[in-house]
C-alpha positions as CSV (number, residue, x, y, z in Angstrom):
1,M,19.9,36.0,-14.5
2,T,17.6,38.9,-14.8
3,T,18.0,42.1,-12.7
4,A,15.0,43.1,-10.6
5,T,13.7,46.8,-11.4
6,L,12.9,49.3,-8.6
7,T,9.2,48.6,-9.3
8,D,9.9,44.7,-8.9
9,R,11.6,45.2,-5.6
10,Y,8.9,47.7,-4.4
11,V,6.0,45.5,-5.3
12,D,7.9,42.4,-3.6
13,A,8.5,44.5,-0.5
14,A,4.8,45.6,-0.5
15,M,3.5,42.1,-0.6
16,R,5.5,40.6,2.2
17,T,2.8,41.1,4.7
18,V,-0.1,40.4,2.4
19,P,-1.8,37.1,3.0
20,E,-0.4,34.5,0.4
21,T,-3.9,33.9,-1.1
22,Q,-4.2,37.7,-2.0
23,R,-0.7,38.4,-3.3
24,D,-1.0,37.5,-7.0
25,D,-4.1,39.7,-7.3
26,L,-2.8,42.6,-5.2
27,A,0.7,42.7,-6.7
28,A,-0.8,42.8,-10.3
29,E,-3.1,45.7,-9.2
30,L,-0.2,47.5,-7.5
31,R,2.2,46.9,-10.4
32,G,-0.7,48.2,-12.9
33,S,-1.1,51.4,-10.8
34,I,2.5,52.0,-10.9
35,D,3.0,51.4,-14.6
36,D,0.0,53.7,-15.3
37,Q,1.5,56.5,-13.3
38,I,5.0,55.9,-15.0
39,E,3.4,56.1,-18.3
40,A,1.7,59.4,-17.5
41,R,5.1,60.7,-16.6
42,L,6.7,59.4,-19.7
43,A,3.9,61.1,-21.8
44,E,5.0,64.4,-20.2
45,G,8.5,64.0,-21.3
46,E,10.1,62.6,-18.3
47,D,12.7,59.7,-18.8
48,H,11.7,56.3,-17.6
49,A,14.3,56.0,-14.5
50,S,13.2,59.5,-13.1
51,A,9.6,58.7,-13.8
52,E,9.8,55.3,-12.0
53,R,11.8,56.7,-9.1
54,A,9.3,59.6,-8.6
55,V,6.3,57.4,-8.8
56,L,7.8,54.9,-6.1
57,T,8.8,57.9,-3.9
58,D,5.3,59.5,-4.1
59,L,3.7,56.1,-3.0
60,G,5.9,56.0,0.0
61,N,7.3,53.2,2.1
62,P,6.2,49.8,0.6
63,T,6.1,48.2,3.9
64,S,3.6,50.7,5.5
65,S,0.1,49.5,6.2
66,P,-2.1,50.6,3.1
67,R,-5.0,52.9,4.2
68,S,-7.5,52.1,1.4
69,T,-6.0,50.6,-1.8
70,P,-3.2,48.2,-2.7
71,T,-1.1,51.3,-3.4
72,G,-1.9,52.8,0.0
73,R,-3.4,55.9,-1.7
74,C,-6.8,57.1,-1.9
75,G,-8.7,58.2,-5.1
76,S,-7.8,58.0,-8.9
77,S,-5.0,60.5,-8.5
78,G,-3.0,57.9,-6.4
79,R,-2.4,60.6,-3.8
80,A,-4.1,60.9,-0.3
81,T,-7.0,63.2,-0.3
82,S,-6.8,65.1,2.8
83,S,-4.2,67.5,3.8
84,T,-2.9,65.5,6.7
85,G,-2.6,62.3,4.5
86,G,-5.0,60.3,6.7
87,G,-8.3,59.0,5.8
88,C,-10.0,59.0,2.6
């Protein structure tokens, strides 16, 4: 039996409301985005557990409706671009 990581659980939760025909592609894209952000934090010297938790916290509630991308964020930084957090 394998233990699910925080990322696994986050992606699973985020995909619950996505149409089944789109789940695999969107889950892969979301996981890739999360992995990229974790890698960037690791390169800055952060430990993996802290980096993973920080990235997932920054992404917010996985069951909220995404605004623009599978990660629910706008732009290449992965963060909302307006000061109010709405719109892209």
